[in-house]
C-alpha positions as CSV (number, residue, x, y, z in Angstrom):
1,M,10.4,-45.4,-53.8
2,R,7.3,-44.0,-56.2
3,N,5.3,-42.2,-52.9
4,R,8.1,-41.5,-51.4
5,K,9.6,-39.0,-54.0
6,R,6.5,-37.4,-54.4
7,F,6.1,-36.4,-50.2
8,K,9.7,-35.3,-50.5
9,G,9.4,-31.5,-51.4
10,S,6.6,-30.7,-49.0
11,G,6.7,-30.2,-45.2
12,F,9.1,-27.9,-42.7
13,T,12.4,-28.7,-42.1
14,L,12.8,-28.0,-38.4
15,I,15.6,-25.4,-38.6
16,E,12.3,-23.3,-40.5
17,I,10.0,-24.4,-37.8
18,L,12.2,-23.2,-34.8
19,V,12.6,-19.9,-36.9
20,V,9.0,-19.2,-36.6
21,I,8.5,-20.1,-33.1
22,G,11.5,-17.8,-33.3
23,I,10.1,-15.4,-35.1
24,V,6.7,-15.4,-33.0
25,A,7.8,-15.1,-29.5
26,A,9.5,-11.7,-30.5
27,L,6.0,-9.8,-31.4
28,A,4.9,-11.9,-28.4
29,A,7.4,-9.9,-26.0
30,I,7.3,-6.5,-28.0
31,V,3.2,-6.9,-27.8
32,I,3.5,-7.0,-24.0
33,V,6.3,-4.2,-23.5
34,A,3.7,-2.2,-26.0
35,I,1.0,-3.1,-23.6
36,N,2.8,-3.5,-20.8
37,P,0.0,-3.8,-17.5
38,A,1.3,-2.9,-14.4
39,R,1.7,0.4,-15.9
40,Q,-2.1,0.5,-17.5
41,F,-2.8,0.1,-14.4
42,A,-1.2,2.6,-12.5
43,Q,-2.5,4.8,-15.2
44,A,-6.2,4.0,-14.4
45,R,-5.9,4.1,-10.9
46,N,-3.7,7.7,-11.4
47,S,-7.1,9.1,-13.6
48,Q,-8.6,7.9,-11.0
49,R,-7.2,9.9,-7.9
50,Q,-6.7,13.1,-10.6
51,S,-11.0,12.7,-10.8
52,N,-11.2,12.1,-7.3
53,V,-9.7,15.1,-6.0
54,N,-11.6,17.7,-8.4
55,T,-14.6,15.7,-7.1
56,I,-13.1,16.8,-3.2
57,L,-12.4,20.4,-4.9
58,N,-15.1,21.0,-6.7
59,A,-17.5,20.0,-2.8
60,V,-15.7,22.4,-1.0
61,G,-15.9,25.0,-3.8
62,Q,-19.8,24.3,-3.5
63,R,-20.2,23.9,0.0
64,L,-18.1,28.1,0.0
65,A,-20.2,29.4,-2.5
66,D,-22.9,28.1,0.0
67,N,-22.2,30.0,2.7
68,K,-21.1,33.1,1.7
69,G,-17.3,31.3,1.5
70,V,-16.9,30.0,4.7
71,F,-16.4,27.0,5.1
72,T,-18.1,26.3,8.2
73,G,-20.6,25.7,10.2
74,G,-24.3,25.5,8.9
75,S,-25.6,22.9,8.5
76,P,-24.2,19.8,8.7
77,N,-21.3,21.6,11.0
78,C,-18.6,20.6,9.2
79,P,-14.0,21.3,10.7
80,T,-12.1,24.2,11.6
81,L,-9.2,23.9,8.5
82,T,-6.4,26.0,10.4
83,T,-4.7,28.1,7.9
84,G,-0.7,26.3,6.1
85,T,-2.1,23.2,8.2
86,K,-2.4,20.1,6.1
87,Y,-5.1,17.4,7.1
88,R,-5.8,13.8,6.1
89,I,-9.5,13.4,4.7
90,A,-10.6,10.5,7.5
91,S,-13.9,9.1,9.4
92,A,-15.0,11.1,11.9
93,T,-12.9,8.8,14.8
94,P,-9.4,10.0,13.7
95,T,-6.7,8.0,14.4
96,V,-3.7,10.5,13.1
97,V,-3.7,14.3,15.2
98,N,-4.8,15.9,11.4
99,D,-6.8,14.1,9.9
100,I,-10.5,15.4,9.6
101,D,-13.7,14.3,8.8
102,L,-15.5,15.7,6.5
103,S,-18.4,14.1,6.1
104,C,-20.3,17.4,5.1
105,L,-19.7,17.5,1.8
106,T,-21.8,14.4,1.5
107,P,-24.4,14.1,0.6
108,T,-25.4,17.2,-0.5
109,Y,-22.5,18.4,-2.6
110,I,-20.9,14.7,-2.9
111,P,-24.0,12.4,-4.3
112,A,-22.5,8.9,-2.2
113,A,-19.6,8.5,0.6
114,L,-16.2,10.8,0.4
115,P,-13.9,9.4,-2.6
116,F,-11.2,7.4,-1.3
117,D,-7.7,6.2,-3.1
118,P,-7.8,3.4,-5.5
119,S,-4.9,1.5,-3.5
120,A,-6.8,2.0,-0.6
121,V,-10.0,-0.7,-1.4
122,G,-9.9,-4.1,0.7
123,A,-6.5,-3.5,2.8
124,R,-7.6,0.7,4.1
125,F,-11.3,0.5,3.2
126,V,-13.3,-0.5,5.8
127,S,-16.8,0.8,6.0
128,T,-18.3,4.5,4.6
129,S,-17.9,5.6,8.3
130,D,-14.9,4.4,9.0
131,Y,-12.1,4.7,6.7
132,N,-8.6,6.9,5.6
133,T,-9.5,8.9,2.1
134,E,-5.7,8.9,1.2
135,Y,-6.1,12.1,0.1
136,Y,-5.5,15.6,2.4
137,I,-6.7,19.5,1.8
138,E,-4.7,22.6,3.1
139,A,-6.3,25.8,3.4
140,D,-4.0,29.1,2.9
141,S,-4.0,31.4,3.7
142,Q,-5.5,33.6,0.9
143,G,-8.2,31.3,1.2
144,R,-7.0,28.9,-1.7
145,Y,-7.8,25.3,-1.3
146,T,-5.6,22.2,-1.8
147,V,-6.4,18.9,-2.6
148,S,-3.7,16.5,-3.2
149,A,-3.5,12.6,-3.2
150,P,-0.5,11.7,-2.2
151,G,-0.3,8.3,-3.2
152,A,0.5,8.8,-6.7
153,S,4.4,9.1,-5.7
154,S,4.5,5.6,-6.0
155,E,3.6,4.5,-8.4
156,T,6.2,3.4,-9.9
157,A,5.3,1.2,-12.8
158,I,4.6,4.6,-14.8
159,S,8.2,5.9,-14.4
160,A,10.6,6.7,-11.5
161,T,9.6,10.5,-11.2
162,P,5.0,9.8,-11.1
163,P,3.5,13.0,-11.1
164,V,2.4,14.3,-8.2
165,I,-1.6,14.9,-7.9
166,S,-2.5,18.2,-6.4
167,V,-5.3,20.9,-7.6
168,T,-5.9,24.4,-6.0
169,R,-8.0,26.3,-6.4
């Protein structure tokens, strides 16, 4: 009887344990929502797209500077971009009418292969000689070039209306 009195006040009741578990679960839910891994991955892919678009556009600008404002010709030979036509940057063997091979930018202006959309890894990426970058290029009548990444529009983890990644110079 004496031992029972000594331990009666120590320990937790079932209600106290359930309250603590409920608080921990609520805090865990708040942390998971704050971290939101899908959103973090979507933002990382869009950051990579922005970097790739700038890389391609800088390479085009360097080629223009080296060739006195003319994109085509030279060695290696770059294709002609028709003004107002949107081209998909792809491999040397076009699969769609407006596919264009810009491998003339490598290795002089882009050290390795042309960059490709981060969502294209695995599914559409076969090799550096046969793939679709999922980026587009367009030249306007004023001599400005626009490179865009339409893959950003499918990033619903960011928001209902994700940003369009497109750079013009």
